[in-house]
C-alpha positions in Angstrom: 31.4 -46.7 -28.8 33.1 -48.2 -25.7 36.5 -47.5 -27.2 35.6 -43.9 -27.9 34.4 -43.6 -24.3 37.7 -45.0 -23.0 39.6 -42.5 -25.2 37.6 -39.6 -23.8 37.8 -40.6 -20.2 41.5 -40.8 -20.5 42.0 -37.3 -21.9 44.2 -35.1 -19.7 41.5 -32.4 -19.4 38.8 -34.9 -18.4 41.1 -36.6 -15.9 42.1 -33.2 -14.4 38.5 -31.8 -14.3 37.0 -34.8 -12.6 40.1 -35.8 -10.6 40.1 -39.3 -12.0 42.8 -41.7 -10.8 43.8 -44.6 -13.1 41.9 -46.9 -10.8 38.7 -44.8 -10.9 38.8 -44.7 -14.7 39.3 -48.4 -14.9 36.4 -48.9 -12.5 34.1 -46.6 -14.5 34.9 -48.5 -17.7 34.4 -51.9 -16.0 31.0 -50.7 -14.7 30.0 -49.4 -18.1 30.9 -52.7 -19.7 28.7 -54.5 -17.1 25.8 -52.2 -17.7 26.1 -52.0 -21.5 23.6 -53.4 -23.8 25.7 -54.7 -26.7 24.3 -54.3 -30.2 25.7 -55.2 -33.6 26.7 -52.1 -35.5 24.2 -51.6 -38.3 24.9 -49.7 -41.5 21.9 -47.7 -42.5 20.8 -46.5 -45.9 19.5 -43.3 -44.2 21.2 -40.0 -44.8 23.9 -39.2 -42.3 22.4 -38.1 -39.0 25.5 -36.2 -37.8 26.4 -34.4 -41.0 29.8 -33.0 -39.8 30.8 -36.4 -38.4 28.9 -39.4 -39.8 31.0 -41.7 -37.7 28.9 -40.5 -34.7 25.8 -42.0 -36.3 26.6 -45.3 -34.5 25.6 -43.6 -31.3 22.1 -43.0 -32.6 21.7 -46.5 -34.1 22.8 -48.1 -30.9 20.5 -45.9 -28.8 17.5 -46.7 -30.9 18.3 -50.4 -31.0 18.9 -50.4 -27.3 15.7 -48.5 -26.6 17.6 -45.7 -24.8 15.9 -42.7 -23.5 19.0 -40.5 -23.7 22.3 -40.0 -25.4 24.6 -38.0 -23.2 27.4 -36.2 -25.1 29.7 -33.3 -25.0 30.0 -33.2 -28.8 28.1 -30.1 -30.2 27.4 -31.8 -33.5 25.6 -34.6 -31.5 23.9 -32.3 -29.0 22.5 -30.0 -31.7 20.3 -32.8 -33.0 18.4 -32.7 -29.6 16.1 -35.7 -30.4 16.3 -38.7 -32.7 13.5 -41.1 -33.0 12.4 -40.4 -29.5 15.9 -40.5 -28.0 16.7 -37.2 -26.2 20.3 -35.9 -26.7 21.6 -33.9 -23.7 24.8 -32.7 -22.1 26.1 -34.4 -19.0 25.1 -31.4 -17.0 21.5 -31.6 -18.3 21.4 -35.3 -17.7 22.4 -34.8 -14.0 19.4 -32.4 -13.8 17.2 -35.2 -15.2 18.5 -37.6 -12.6 18.0 -35.2 -9.8 14.3 -34.8 -10.8 13.6 -38.5 -11.0 
């Protein structure tokens, strides 16, 4: 999951949109590593959660195991699930709204 995040944060369009310098990206990744709850990837016998991309299922397993309240994603296949075992799936924009309200 962390490798995927690093790939996304280094995409040209993300860097440009958020004006992320190499130092800023490195700091974000370092902070994420510090705050991360590391889980062992589990294979489940359940049906695929994300039918179009079962590789994304790991996000859901980690969120449940880590007792997360939210999964924040820009992937429509993930967002369309909306809720999984009590974990809310939201866009970054919606998550910012949640943070502003709390």
